[in-house]
N, C-alpha and C positions, 0 to 999 in steps of 0.2 A: 753715442760714446761707449756705451757699455758693449755693444756688439763688436765694434772695432778693437776695443782692448781686448774682449774675450777671444776673439779669433787669433790676435796676435800673440796673446799669452799661451794659447794652445799650441801654436806653431814653434813658439819659443822652448816650450817645455818638451814637446814630442818630436819636432823636425818632421811631422807626418800630416799629410792631406786626408789621411784615412781617419785620424782622431778629430779633424776639423768637422768631418761628416758626423762623427760619433757624438760630439758635443751639441751639434745642431740638432741630430735626432733626439737626444735626451731633453732638451728644450721644447720639443714638438710633440714627442709621443704621448704625453699626458693629454694633450689637446684631443689627439685623435680618441683617446679611451674616454675621456670624462666630459668633453665639451657639449654632448647631447644633454646631459643633466643640468649644465649650465643653462641650456636654452629652456629647459622646463622650469627652472627657478627664475628666470628673465620674464616668462609669461606669468607668473604666478605672484612675485613680489614687486616691490619699490626697486626699479633699477638703479635711482640714486643712492639708495642704501646699500645694495649690492656692490656698487663700485666704489663707495666709500671704504668698504670692508676689504676689497681686492687689492685697491691702490695702495692702502695701508700696509697689507701683507708684502707687497712687491718691494718694499724697502729692504726686506731681510736679505734676500740673495744679493742684491748689491753691496750691502754692508758686510757680508760673508767674503764675497769675493775680494772686496777691497782690503780686508784685513789680512786674508791669507797672502795677497800680492804684496802687501807692505811687510809682512813677515819674511817673505822671499823662499818659503819653503813649500809652496803650494804644488800638489801633485794633480795630475790629470782627472784621476777619480774624484778628487774634490770638486774641479770645475764641473764636471760630469754631473754630481750630485746636486750642486746648487743650481745648474741649468734645469734640472729635472724638476726642482721645487718652484722655480719661476713658471716653468711650464705648466705645472698643476694649478698655480694661481691664474695663469691666462687661460685655462680651459674653462674658467667661469667668467672671467673679466671680459673676454673678446666677444663672446656671444651677446652679452648683456650691451656692451658698448656699440655693437652693431645694430642692435634693436632698440637703442635708446634715441637714436636720431629723430625717429618719429615723433617722440615726446617732446623735441625741442623745436620743432619746425611745422609748418602746415604741410598737408600731403602735396601740395602743388609745388613746395620749395624743397621737396625732397631730393629731387635730382641734383640740384646745386648745393645742397647739405653734404650729401655723399661726396660729390667732387671737393668741396673746400675741406672736409675731414681729411681726405687724402692730401691736400694740398698743406695742411698743418703738419700732418705727420711726415711727409716726405720734406718739408722745409727743414724739419728736425734732422732727418737722414741726411740731407745736404751739408749742414753745418756742423753736426756732431762729429762724424768720422773725421773731418779735417781737423776739429779742436782736439779729438782724441788722439790723432797721430802726432799733432805737435806736443801735447801733454805727456805722451809716452816719452818722448825724446828729452823733454824739459824736466818733468818731475816725477815720472815714472807711470806705471800702468794703474797702480793703486789709486790715483786721483781719479782716473775715469769713473770708477766704480763708486767712489764717495760722492762725485758730483751727480751721478744718477741716482743714488739715495736720496740726496738733499732735494732733487727736483720734484719727488712726488709730492713735497709739500705744497707746491703751487697746485698739483691736481687735486688734492684733498681740499684746499681752501676753495677751489672754484667750485666743486662739487658741494661743499658746505653752505655756500651763499647762493646756490641755485634756488630759484623758487617756482615749481612746476605747479600748473593747476591740477587739481584733484581728479579730473576726468582723464588726463594724459597719464597719472600715476596709476590709475586704475585699468587702463587700457590693457586688455588680454588676460586678465586674472581669471582663474578657473579653478575647478576642484577636479577630483578623480586621482587615481592612481598614477605614479609616473610611467609604468608601463603604457598604461591607457594615453597619456599624453603623448609620449614618444611614438606610439602606434598612430596617433592621429596626424603626426607631423609627417610621417613616412608615407601614410596613406595620401595626403595631399601631393607629395613628391611623385609617387608613382602615378597618379592620374592626371598630373599636369605635364605633359611630354615636353613642353617647350623649357619649363624650368628645368626639368630632368636633363636635357641637353645641355643647359647651361652649368648644371652641376657637374656633368661629365667633362666638360671643357676646363673647369676649374680643377678638377682633379689631375688631368692630363699636364697641365701647365705646371702644376706645383709639383708632379712626380717627375717630370721629364725636363722642364724648362727652367724654373727658379732656382733649383738648387745649385746651379752653375756659381751662384754668388759666394758659396762656401769655399771655393777654390781661388777667390781674388787674392787672398794673402799669398798663395803660392805663386799667383801670375806676377804680382808685385815683386816679390823676392827673387824667385828662381828665373823667371823668363825675361822680366823687365829690368832686372838688378836693382830694385828700389828698396829703401829703407822705410821705416815707420810712417815718416812723412808723406813718402811717395803713396805708401797703402792708403793713407787717410785721402789723399787726392783722388785715387782712383774710386774709392767708396763714394766720395763727395760727388764725382761724375755721375754715379748711379743715381744719388740723391737728387742733384740738380735736373737731371732727365726727368725723374719721377715727379718733382715739384712742378716742371714745365708742363707736363702730360696732365697733370692734376688741374693746375690753373686753366689750362686750355678747355679741358672739359666743363669747368664750372663757368667759363664765359661763353659757352656755345650752346647753353641750355640743353645739356646732355640728356639723352633718353634711352640710352642703352640699345641701340639699334644693332641689328646682326651684321650689317655691312662694317660697321666701325668696329665691332668686336673681331670679326674676322680679318679685317685688314691689320689691325694692331697685333693680333696673334701671329701673323705672317711676318710682320716687321720685326717682332721679337725673336721669331726663330731665325731670320736672316742675320740679325746682328749677332747672335750666338755662334752662328757658323764662320761670320767674319772675324769675330774675336779669337776663336782658336787657331786662325793662321796670322795673328798680329803679333810681331815682335817690337812695335814702335809705341812708346809711351804715348804721344799725342794721339795716334790713331785709335789706341787701345781705349783713350779717355772717351773718344767721339763714339766709338761703338757702345761703350758701357753707357754713355748718355742715352744713345739710342734705346738701348734695351731697357733702361729704367723708365724712359718715357712711354715706350710701347707697352711694357708691363702694366704700369699703373693705368693706363688708358683701358687695356682689355680687362684688368681685374676690376676697376672701379664701374666699368660699364656692365660687365655681368652683375656686379652688386646692384646696381641701380635697376637692370632689368628684373632682377629677381625681386627686390624690395618693393617696386611700384605694381607687381603683380600678386604678392602673397597677400591673404587677409590679415588684418590687425592681429587677430586673437591666435594666430599661428606664427606671427612674425619671430618672436623668440627661438620656437623649436625649427623652424626652417632656416633661420640665420646661423643656429649651431650646426646644423648639417652642412651648411656652407662652409662653415670655420672648420669642422672635422675634415671635410675634404679639401679645403684650401691649405690649411697649415697641418692637418693630420698627415697627409700623404706626403708632405716636405721631408720629413725625417727619413722615410723610405727612400726619398728620391736622393737625400744628402748622403746618406749611406752608400747607395748604390754607385753615386757618380765618384764618391771618395774612393770606394772599392776599385771600380774600374780604372780609375785615374792611378790606382798604384800599381796595376798591371800594364797598362797600355800608354800611360802619360796623360797630363793634364789637358793638353791640346787636344789629343784624339779623343779623349772622353767627352769634352764640350762639343767638338764638332759631331760627335755621333749623337748626342743629345739634342743638338740643334737640328739635325736632319730628321730625327725620327719625329721631334716636336712638329716641325713643318709638315710632315706627312699626316700626321694625326689630326692637327687642327684643320688641315684642308678636307680630310674625309669627314670630321665631324660637321662642318659647316655645309658640306655638300647634302648631307642627310637633314640638317637642320633647316635648310631654305623651305623645306615641305611644310614645316611647323609655323603657327601663329601665336 
C-alpha cells in the first residue's frame, strides 16, 4: 500500500517519470552502501533481536509520509528524504531477514521456506496495491501510510513471541574486525564461481529489468488512461503473478535449478518487451501478471541456489552481498530507465530494457552451463 501511494504521490507532485526513479533510488541506495555491514551483524548477533529493532524503526517513515500527505503541503524532497530513511533501516533489516529463515526451519525445508516466504510477501503485494488504489480515491493518500505504520505492530508481536532454540540463535556468531569479516565473505564469493554467476545474474536483472515497475504509474495514467484505482489493479496484476509463481515454486519442491532460472529470466524479458507495445488494459494486466510470476521464480530460485550452497557461518554476509546486488543496483536502474524514458518515451525505454535483459540473461547462462 505504501509503495502504491508513494508512487502516485510523487507523480501527483511532480508529473515526472524521472522523479519516480529518483524516489526509488533514494530508498535503495542506502542498501547498496550499508547492507554489507548488516550482513556482518546478522552473523554476529541474534537475528530476532535485530529484527525487533529494525521493524520498530520502520514505523517512523510511514508515519512521517502520512502526516505530510495529510497536511497537503508535501514536497518531493521530503518524500525522497523519508524514502532514504526507510532504505537505511532496510539495509540492516533485509540481510537479517534473508538469513533468518535457516533459524526457523530445518535445512531440508529451506527450499520451501524461501518459496513460502516469497508467497507471503507477494500475497501482500497483490492485495495491498488494490486496497491502496481504492483508499487513495476514498479517503486520501495519507491513510495508506498510516495503515502501513500500524501494520508493523503485527510484525513486532510475531517476533516477540517467537521462541528459537539456542543453537539456532548462536549459528554463525564469530569474532574479528568488520573488515576481516567482510573479506571472508567476498573471498568465498570469489572462489565459488557458480555462486558468483548467480550474483551476476541478480545484478543484471535488478539493473536492467526490474526497474520497469517504477514506470507503472505512467503506464496507468498516460498510456492506458487509468486513474488511481486502475493503477492499483495494474500493481495487483504484478503481485498476483508473483504470488502464483511463489506458490508454484513452493509446491514443486524448488531446488534452484539452472534450467528453471534461465527459462524464467527469458520469460520475464519477453513480458517486458510485449508490455512496451501494449495499449490495451487487459493485455497489459496479463503481461504484468507474467512479469510478476517469472520475476519471483527467477529471483527466488537464485536465492534458493545460493542459500543451499553457502556455509552457515557465512550466510549473513553472503546474503548481504546478494541484497546489495539485488536491491542496491535497483536505484541505478531506476534512475537510468527514468532518465531514458524522459528522452525517448516510456514505451521505448521499457522495450530497450527488455531486449538488453534478454540478451544478457542468455549470455550469462551459456557461460554458466559449464559450472556446477
